[in-house]
C-alpha positions as CSV (number, residue, x, y, z in Angstrom):
1,M,-14.9,8.6,-9.4
2,S,-11.9,6.8,-11.1
3,S,-11.3,3.9,-14.0
4,L,-10.5,1.1,-11.4
5,P,-13.7,-1.1,-11.5
6,F,-14.3,-1.8,-7.8
7,Y,-15.6,1.8,-8.1
8,D,-18.2,1.3,-10.5
9,A,-20.5,-0.5,-8.3
10,V,-21.2,2.6,-6.0
11,T,-20.5,5.3,-9.1
12,R,-23.8,7.4,-7.8
13,D,-22.8,6.6,-4.2
14,F,-20.2,8.5,-4.4
15,D,-21.2,11.5,-6.3
16,E,-23.7,11.6,-3.5
17,V,-20.4,11.5,-0.9
18,N,-19.0,14.0,-2.5
19,A,-21.8,16.4,-2.9
20,L,-22.4,16.5,1.5
21,I,-18.5,17.0,1.9
22,M,-18.9,20.3,0.2
23,R,-21.8,21.4,1.7
24,Q,-20.5,20.3,4.8
25,L,-17.2,22.8,4.4
26,H,-19.1,25.4,4.9
27,S,-18.0,28.0,7.2
28,R,-18.7,31.6,8.0
29,V,-14.4,31.7,8.2
30,P,-13.2,31.8,4.2
31,L,-9.9,30.4,5.0
32,V,-11.3,27.4,6.4
33,E,-13.2,26.8,3.3
34,K,-10.3,27.2,1.2
35,I,-7.6,25.4,2.5
36,G,-10.9,22.8,2.9
37,H,-11.8,22.8,-0.5
38,Y,-8.1,22.7,-1.6
39,I,-7.3,19.5,0.4
40,I,-10.6,17.5,0.0
41,S,-10.2,18.8,-4.1
42,A,-6.7,16.9,-4.0
43,G,-8.6,13.7,-4.6
44,G,-6.3,10.6,-4.2
45,K,-7.9,6.9,-4.5
46,R,-10.5,7.8,-1.7
47,L,-10.2,4.2,-0.6
48,R,-11.8,4.8,2.8
49,P,-15.1,5.9,2.1
50,L,-14.9,3.4,-0.4
51,V,-14.7,1.0,1.9
52,V,-17.7,2.2,3.7
53,L,-20.0,2.3,0.5
54,L,-19.3,-0.7,-0.5
55,S,-19.1,-2.4,2.7
56,A,-22.5,-1.3,4.1
57,R,-24.0,-2.2,0.7
58,A,-22.7,-6.0,0.8
59,C,-24.6,-5.9,3.8
60,G,-27.7,-5.0,2.2
61,L,-27.5,-1.6,3.3
62,E,-29.8,1.2,1.0
63,D,-29.9,4.1,3.4
64,P,-28.0,8.2,2.7
65,R,-26.6,7.7,6.2
66,Q,-23.8,5.4,4.4
67,H,-23.4,9.0,2.3
68,S,-22.8,10.5,5.9
69,L,-20.7,7.9,7.4
70,A,-18.2,8.1,4.0
71,A,-17.7,11.9,4.4
72,I,-17.2,11.1,8.2
73,I,-14.6,9.1,7.1
74,E,-12.8,11.2,4.6
75,F,-12.9,14.4,6.8
76,L,-11.0,12.1,9.4
77,H,-9.0,11.1,6.7
78,T,-8.5,14.6,5.8
79,A,-7.7,16.0,9.0
80,T,-5.2,13.5,9.8
81,L,-2.9,14.2,6.2
82,L,-3.2,18.3,7.3
83,H,-1.5,17.3,10.6
84,D,0.6,14.6,9.1
85,D,2.1,17.2,6.8
86,V,3.0,19.6,9.5
87,V,4.1,17.0,11.6
88,D,6.3,16.1,8.7
89,I,7.5,19.1,7.7
90,S,6.1,18.1,3.8
91,D,6.1,20.3,0.9
92,Q,4.5,17.8,-1.7
93,R,1.5,16.0,-1.3
94,R,-0.1,13.7,-4.2
95,G,2.0,15.7,-6.8
96,R,0.9,19.3,-5.6
97,S,1.9,21.3,-2.3
98,T,0.9,20.6,1.1
99,A,-1.6,23.2,2.5
100,N,0.7,24.2,5.0
101,A,3.1,24.9,2.1
102,L,0.9,27.5,0.6
103,W,-1.1,28.8,4.0
104,G,1.3,27.7,7.1
105,N,1.7,25.2,9.4
106,A,-1.2,27.2,11.5
107,P,-4.0,27.3,9.6
108,S,-3.3,23.8,8.8
109,V,-3.3,22.6,11.8
110,L,-6.5,24.7,12.9
111,V,-8.4,23.7,9.3
112,G,-7.5,20.2,10.5
113,D,-9.2,20.4,13.8
114,F,-12.2,21.9,12.3
115,L,-12.3,18.8,10.2
116,Y,-12.3,16.5,13.3
117,S,-14.4,18.5,15.3
118,R,-17.3,19.1,12.2
119,A,-17.0,15.1,11.5
120,F,-18.0,14.6,15.2
121,E,-21.0,17.6,14.2
122,M,-22.3,14.3,12.1
123,M,-22.0,11.6,13.7
124,V,-24.0,12.9,16.4
125,E,-26.7,13.3,13.3
126,L,-26.2,9.4,12.7
127,G,-27.4,9.1,16.2
128,D,-25.6,5.8,17.0
129,M,-23.3,5.4,20.0
130,Q,-22.4,2.5,18.8
131,I,-20.5,4.2,15.7
132,M,-19.6,7.0,17.7
133,Q,-17.5,4.4,20.0
134,V,-15.6,3.3,17.1
135,L,-15.0,6.4,15.8
136,A,-13.9,7.8,18.6
137,N,-11.9,4.8,19.6
138,A,-10.1,4.9,16.2
139,T,-9.4,8.5,16.2
140,N,-7.2,7.8,19.5
141,V,-5.7,5.1,18.4
142,I,-4.5,6.9,14.8
143,A,-2.7,9.6,17.4
144,E,-1.0,7.1,19.3
145,G,0.3,5.6,16.7
146,E,1.7,9.1,15.0
147,V,2.9,9.8,18.3
148,L,5.0,6.5,18.8
149,Q,6.2,6.7,14.9
150,L,7.4,10.7,15.6
151,S,9.0,8.8,19.1
152,K,11.2,6.2,16.3
153,V,12.2,8.9,13.9
154,R,16.0,8.6,12.9
155,D,16.0,5.3,15.7
156,A,17.1,2.3,14.2
157,S,17.2,0.0,17.1
158,T,13.7,0.4,16.2
159,D,11.9,-3.8,15.8
160,E,9.6,-5.3,13.5
161,A,7.2,-5.7,16.1
162,T,7.2,-1.7,16.6
163,Y,6.7,-0.9,13.1
164,M,3.7,-3.4,12.8
165,E,2.2,-1.3,15.7
166,V,2.8,2.1,14.3
167,I,1.1,0.8,10.7
168,R,-2.0,-0.9,12.7
169,S,-2.7,2.0,14.5
170,K,-1.7,4.9,11.9
171,T,-2.9,3.4,8.4
172,A,-4.7,0.2,9.5
173,M,-6.9,1.6,12.0
174,L,-8.9,3.8,9.9
175,F,-9.3,1.3,7.6
176,E,-10.8,-0.9,10.4
177,A,-12.9,1.4,11.5
178,S,-14.2,2.2,7.9
179,T,-15.7,-1.2,7.0
180,H,-16.6,-1.9,11.2
181,S,-18.8,1.0,11.0
182,A,-20.1,0.4,8.3
183,G,-21.4,-3.0,9.2
184,L,-23.4,-1.4,12.1
185,L,-24.8,0.9,10.2
186,A,-26.1,-1.6,8.1
187,N,-27.2,-4.1,11.3
188,A,-25.2,-6.9,10.1
189,D,-24.6,-9.9,12.3
190,P,-22.3,-9.9,14.7
191,A,-19.9,-12.8,12.6
192,Q,-19.8,-10.1,9.5
193,T,-19.5,-6.8,11.3
194,E,-16.9,-8.7,12.4
195,A,-15.4,-10.0,9.3
196,L,-15.4,-6.5,7.6
197,R,-13.7,-5.2,10.7
198,G,-10.8,-8.0,10.1
199,Y,-11.0,-7.1,6.7
200,G,-10.5,-3.3,7.1
201,N,-7.3,-4.3,9.5
202,A,-5.7,-7.0,6.8
203,L,-6.5,-4.1,3.7
204,G,-5.0,-1.1,5.5
205,I,-1.7,-3.2,6.9
206,A,-1.6,-4.2,3.2
207,F,-1.9,-0.7,1.5
208,Q,1.2,0.0,3.8
209,L,3.2,-2.8,3.4
210,V,3.0,-1.6,-0.2
211,D,3.7,1.8,0.3
212,D,6.9,1.0,1.9
213,V,8.3,-0.8,-1.2
214,L,6.8,1.7,-3.1
215,D,9.6,4.2,-1.1
216,Y,12.1,2.3,-2.4
217,S,11.2,1.3,-5.4
218,G,8.2,3.2,-7.2
219,D,7.7,5.9,-9.9
220,A,7.8,9.4,-8.2
221,Q,5.5,11.0,-10.6
222,A,3.1,8.1,-10.3
223,M,3.1,8.2,-6.9
224,G,3.0,11.9,-6.2
225,K,5.9,11.9,-4.0
226,N,9.8,11.7,-4.2
227,V,11.1,8.3,-3.3
228,G,12.9,8.2,-0.6
229,D,10.8,10.3,1.5
230,D,10.5,7.9,3.9
231,L,14.0,7.5,4.8
232,A,14.6,11.2,4.4
233,E,12.6,12.3,7.4
234,G,15.0,9.1,9.2
235,K,11.9,6.7,9.9
236,P,12.7,2.9,9.9
237,T,10.0,0.9,7.7
238,L,9.7,-2.2,7.6
239,P,12.2,-2.9,4.1
240,L,14.9,-0.9,6.2
241,I,14.5,-3.0,9.3
242,Y,14.6,-6.5,7.7
243,T,17.9,-4.8,6.0
244,M,19.6,-4.1,9.3
245,R,18.2,-7.2,10.5
246,E,18.9,-9.8,7.8
247,G,21.9,-8.0,6.0
248,T,25.6,-8.0,5.7
249,A,27.3,-5.9,8.6
250,E,27.9,-3.7,5.4
251,Q,24.0,-3.6,4.4
252,A,23.3,-3.2,8.0
253,A,25.6,0.1,8.8
254,L,24.7,2.1,5.5
255,V,21.1,1.6,6.4
256,R,21.6,2.3,10.2
257,Q,23.8,5.2,9.4
258,A,21.1,6.9,6.9
259,I,18.3,6.8,9.8
260,Q,20.2,7.7,12.0
261,K,21.3,11.2,10.1
262,G,17.8,11.3,8.1
263,G,18.1,12.5,4.0
264,I,18.4,10.7,1.1
265,D,22.6,11.4,0.2
266,D,22.6,7.1,0.1
267,I,19.5,6.8,-1.7
268,E,20.8,4.6,-4.3
269,S,23.1,2.2,-2.4
270,I,20.2,1.8,0.3
271,Q,17.6,1.5,-2.7
272,Q,20.5,-1.6,-4.2
273,A,20.9,-2.6,-0.2
274,V,17.3,-3.6,0.5
275,R,16.5,-5.0,-2.9
276,D,20.1,-7.6,-2.3
277,C,19.0,-8.7,1.2
278,G,15.4,-9.4,0.5
279,G,14.2,-6.8,1.8
280,L,11.7,-5.6,-0.5
281,E,10.2,-9.0,-1.4
282,Y,9.4,-10.1,2.7
283,T,7.2,-6.5,2.7
284,S,5.8,-7.5,-0.3
285,R,5.0,-11.0,0.8
286,L,3.3,-9.9,4.2
287,A,1.4,-7.5,2.4
288,R,0.2,-10.3,-0.1
289,E,-0.4,-12.5,3.1
290,Q,-2.8,-9.8,4.5
291,S,-4.6,-9.2,1.2
292,E,-5.4,-13.0,1.0
293,E,-6.6,-12.6,4.6
294,A,-8.6,-9.6,3.7
295,V,-10.4,-11.6,1.0
296,R,-10.9,-14.8,3.0
297,L,-12.7,-12.9,5.5
298,L,-15.2,-11.6,2.6
299,Q,-16.0,-15.0,2.3
300,N,-18.4,-14.6,5.4
301,L,-20.2,-11.9,3.2
302,P,-23.5,-12.7,1.0
303,P,-22.1,-12.6,-3.0
304,S,-22.8,-9.3,-5.1
305,I,-21.2,-7.2,-6.9
306,Y,-20.2,-5.4,-3.6
307,R,-18.0,-8.4,-2.4
308,D,-16.8,-9.0,-5.5
309,S,-15.4,-4.9,-5.4
310,L,-13.7,-5.5,-2.1
311,E,-11.9,-8.6,-3.1
312,Q,-10.7,-6.4,-6.3
313,L,-9.3,-4.0,-3.9
314,A,-7.7,-6.3,-2.0
315,R,-5.8,-7.6,-4.6
316,F,-5.1,-4.0,-6.0
317,A,-3.8,-2.8,-2.5
318,V,-0.6,-5.6,-3.8
319,E,-0.7,-5.4,-7.4
320,R,-0.6,-1.9,-7.4
321,A,2.8,0.4,-9.0
322,Y,1.2,3.8,-6.7
């Protein structure tokens, strides 16, 4: 699946998940399958199904239903990506054209709907109302997070608390639902299930904070997207919010104006301002705190290669450059 070591413990499980995903993409409408296969085959890190498999195994589960749960999570995530790219008018993801750039907005939205509904069909087959409740709630919260973020586009008055609410809802929620539902599927004791839920939340926040740092300091080719993409869309992320709050009057004015008009005309000046006033350092520190919290919560699980892999993943979240 990947050269990263935390995938190694569940390589065979991933093979089962990938085969299941391809079977479940079946549709009597060829375009549905074509777009579905295109977006799924784009790859990415597949972190959400990874944490399902590692969490379930860490709780001692040996049951093919974990493969179904991992596939469900990947379908939910892929549906949100299809919808996100339409909302953000994105033409590139993971270094290649988005589905909406190739086939248009309407087919992309509708195939996203297909993936959501297929995921819920698979949930019904799992036959666990607690898991269905967790995942139904998660999809609701994610949608709310998307709308909240949309309402703050080009709003330079957005504060840190609102930003954190957006990333908890939009990004961390599906990580949390992945680990929480895996604990439920494994019939783990309540303390372990709660620890896994908290781990997923902390991991998701750490990942998004680092993504927002990389938006101003990363390498476009490694990331598969352009540096400054969030600024181009007028999204007030934490490095910018911190710069407006803690920077000089000139730095604050530069960032405020860039958010309000969108675009990346002043990207180099803004990158410099965000670096100089400590915006990247501050955001990275918060990410490290979340990573450390995730590792701490894992001590509630019995020692195993799966717990070790979850810990490696939490550390990778803040050490990566892409």
